N, C-alpha and C positions, 0 to 999 in steps of 0.2 A: 723269150716270150715276145711275141709279135704285137705291135700296137694295132688297135682296132681301126678298121678303115673308116674314113669319113662317113661313109653310107651306114654302116652299122652303128657308129656313134650317134649319128642323126636319128636313126631308128630308135635307139635306147632313149635318147632325149625326148623324142616325140612320145614314146611310151610313158615316160615319167610325167610329161605334161598332161597327157589324157588322164592318167591315174589322178594327178593333182586336181584336174578339173572335175573328175567323177566325185572325188572325196568333198570337194568344195560344193558341188551342186547338192549332194546328199545332205550336207550340214546345212546348207541354205533352205532346202525345203523342210528340213525338221525345224529350223528356226522359225520359218513362216507359219508352220503348223502351231508351234508353241505360242507365237504371238497372237494368232487367231484364237486359240483357246484362252489365253489370258485376256484378250479384248472382250470375249463373251462373258467371262467371270466379272470383268470390271463392269460391263453393262448391266448385268443382273445386280451386282452390288449397288450401283448407282441408282437403279430403279427402286430397290429396296430402301435405300436412304432417302430418296425422295418421297417415298411413301410414308416413311416414319416421320420425316420432317412436316409432311402435310397432316398427319394424325396429331402431331404435337401442337400444330397451329390452330386446330379445331377449338372453336369456342364451346364452352359447356353451358347449357341452358340453366338458368337459375331462376327459380320461382320467387315472386315476391309475396307469396302468401305464406302463412305461418308453417304449413306442412303440406306436402303433395297429397293429393287424393288417395285415401286409403283403400279404395275399393279396386285393388289390383287384380282380384279374382275375376271380377266382372269385365275388366278390360282385357285379360288374357282370353277368356271365353269369347268375347266380342271378336277379337282378332282371329281366334281359331274357326269361329263360325263363319266369318267372312271369307276364309279360305277353304271352307268345306272340310276341315280337320274335325273328326269327332271330338267333342269337348271331354269325353272320358279319358282322352290321352293326356289331359292336364291332371298330373298326379298329386302335386301338392304345392304349397307355398310356405316358406319359412322366412320369419322376420329375421333380417340380418342386423346390421349395426344402425345406430342413429347416434352420430358423434359430432362434436363441434370440430370445425375446420381450424387448424392452427395457422396463425400468421407467422412470418418471420419473427424471430426473437422470442418465440414461444407464447406470444399472446394469443388468447382465445378470440376469434372473431364472431360476428353475428351470424355467420354462415354455418349451416350444418349439412351433413351428408348422411343419407339413409339409404340402406341397401335391402333388397329382398331377393330371395332365391326362389326361382321357379323350377319345378321338376316336370319335364314332359317326357312321356313314354312312347315307345314304338312308333318312331317317326321316320320316314324316308329322308335322305339328305335334301332333296328339293323341297319337302315340307318345312324342314328347319330353316332353310334359307328363305322361303316364302313367309314364314312366321317372323323371322328377324326383320326382314324388309318391311313387312306390314306394320310390325310393331314400331320400328323407328319412324315410319311415316306418320302413325297416328298418335304417338306418344312424344311430347316435346320435352317432358320433364324426366321421365324414367328412361335412362339410357343404359343399354347392355354394356356392362363393364367386364363381364367374363362369361364365356361359353365353354362348357365341358361336354365332350361326346363320348359315350360308351356304347359298344355294341349291345344291343338289347338282348336280355337273357330270354330263354324259352322261345327261340326263333329257329326256323330252319336256315342253314347256311345261305341259301340263295336269296333270302328275303331282304337282306341289307338294311335292317331297322336299327335305329339308334335311340338311346335315352339321352336327353339333353338336360343339363342344369344350366339355366340362364340367370345370372345375377345381374339385376337392374339397379341402377343407382340414381338418386335424385340429389341434387344440391339445392338447398333453399335458404331463404333469408328469414331469420326470426324476427318477430315484431319488436322484441325488447332486446336487451343485451344478450349475452350467451346464456344458454340454459344449463 
């Protein structure tokens, strides 16, 4: 067998180098794409963590009167009327809990937390958002603590209406010890 000529050996070596560079280039571009994807996930996670942290730092309003105003129905109707939402879309109000707030160590404090559930029917998403924004602006004590949305029954598919259950909560200070 004859030894390869220097020219053919050089050609083979050149081919191997080009192949190695092509493989390396492909791996590098794949690694860059993966790093960019990981960076986007990290940025989204960081934004969500910052939002959660900001929500955790929010101060809750506490009333210094014995109990918050009980005329929640009139307050709901006023907010709906100010937005031009027919008040017949306010379906019901359910009294929730009214419990003492526990302190560390299991002691009962002078603070109490009361909740009320509002049922709103056949609203568009922008009406729900407008209601919540207006409610938060006009109500300093009753703070939305939970919002549940369900597609409204008895609607055509294209209408996009929702039924909303909004739980509002008030924390207040009792005038004497715990009740």
